[in-house]
C-alpha positions, 0 to 999 in steps of 0.5 A: 538565467540572468544572474540579476534578479527582480522581484518579478522573476519568482522562478529565480527568487533572491538576487543582486539589484544595483541602486541606481545611486551606485552605478557610477561607483560600480563601474569606476571600481570595475575599472580600478579592478582590471589590473588586480587578481579579480575575475568579472562575472555576469552583469559586473563584467557583461552588463547585456549578456549573461556569463556562459560556460566554465570560468577561466582560472588565472592560476593553476589549481596547485599554485598559491593564489587568492581569486575574487570573482564578482558575480551572483554566488550561485552562478559563479559556484555553478562554473568554478574550475575548482568544482569539487576541489574545495577543502573548506568553505566558510559562508556568512550569507545576507540575513534577510533583515532589510540591511541596506547592502551596496548591491544586495536586495535584502528583505525577501519573502520567507519562501524566497529567502529559503529557496535562495539559501537552499540554491547557494547551499547546493552550489557549495555542497558541489564545490566541496572536496570529498574531505571537505567541510562547510560552515555556515554563519547564520542567525536563529531565523534560518539555522534549523532550516539549514541544518535539516537541508544539509542533513537531507543532502547527506552532510553530517553535522560535527558541531552546532557552535554559538558565537556569543557577543555582548553588543546585541541590539537593545529591545524590550519585546523579547531578550536581546539577541547576543548570538549567532550560530556557527554550524559545521558540516563535513562531507565524510566525518572520518575522512574530514580535515581536522587540526585541533592541535592548531586551535588549543587554548588554555583551560580554566584550570590553567588560566583561572585557577593556575592548577599546577597539575594541568601545567605539569602535563607532558602534553598540551600543557594547560590546554584544551580544545575550545568549547562550542560557545565562542566568546572573549577577547576580540570575539565581539562584533566589529564596531566603532574604532575596532582595528578591524573594521572596514567602514562601508561594510556591514556585519563583519566577522572577527579575524579570530572567528575565521582563524580558528575555523580555518586553522582547524579545517584546512591545511597550508596550500589548501583551497578555501572558499567564501561565497559572500566575501563581503569585507574579505576577512576569509580570504585575508586570514586564508592568505596569512595562514598560507591557504589558497582562497576564492571569494565571491562578491557581487558588489565591485565596490566591496570587491575592490574593498576586500581586495585591498584588505586581503593585500594589507594582511590580518590585524590579529594573527595568532589570537586564535592559534594554539599558544607556543612556549612558556612565555606565550602561556603566561601571556595569555593567562588571565589576571588573578 
């Protein structure tokens, strides 16, 4: 099946449709990407012929690299040379809220969207290594369906976390939405990659109450693992003049969120994958912390922007990392 889908193709619900007004920008971006480490797939590379066979990787599996594939993630995942070797997947899919993405046909029927969701989830499961983990960033609408599907496919839920933010859309018909779910699954809960020592944060005893007992501990002085509701400094939605903001992108994930996930669930040199690369945050954070990464993005315009961000590096590296030393502990303490 051709990676481009349309509403007239019920056997392949969902898909990417290039708006007529963006074709020139798409083609210009593709030309500009020719010399970058961007691999072209499907419509973005071959407008009149579907992609066939396995994708050719420009780097060996062991070399440090960042790769961006342009195409439908369902097709790219099926052809990855690294299938079964990905250590961590972070997925932030379109929410089906009629957002005017650069090349995504948002606003599908409920049945279409669920089918699309289960298709890309299955592709991610097949891409994971035996010790790999999958994180999905998703709102209330589809969280329960995703949890049930992943459990039926044999994955184990480790945590159902919540990303809480204060900048929610005002409304008077119900309580204001101020959260997104961060679903954490693993193929093997006993063999999964897990680095709690890399993501410790100051406990309330240390940061609020200055309890001398917790600061006097031999190990993890004043520290504990984060709780499962995530909020605080740098955790807000990326809006306005935020230094992390990429102006042509919708709904960016803050670096501190991605950093926590990547540090906790992968090691240096591991392979991290994002099937909905968007602004490039996942690969940017992965590269900054010495991970190999693969990003998949249908829009060539977005892929070019993401590649530029990846090369530019993180804005707030270390915001989610365990404080090191007395000076950083003191700096991170909240004012009395």
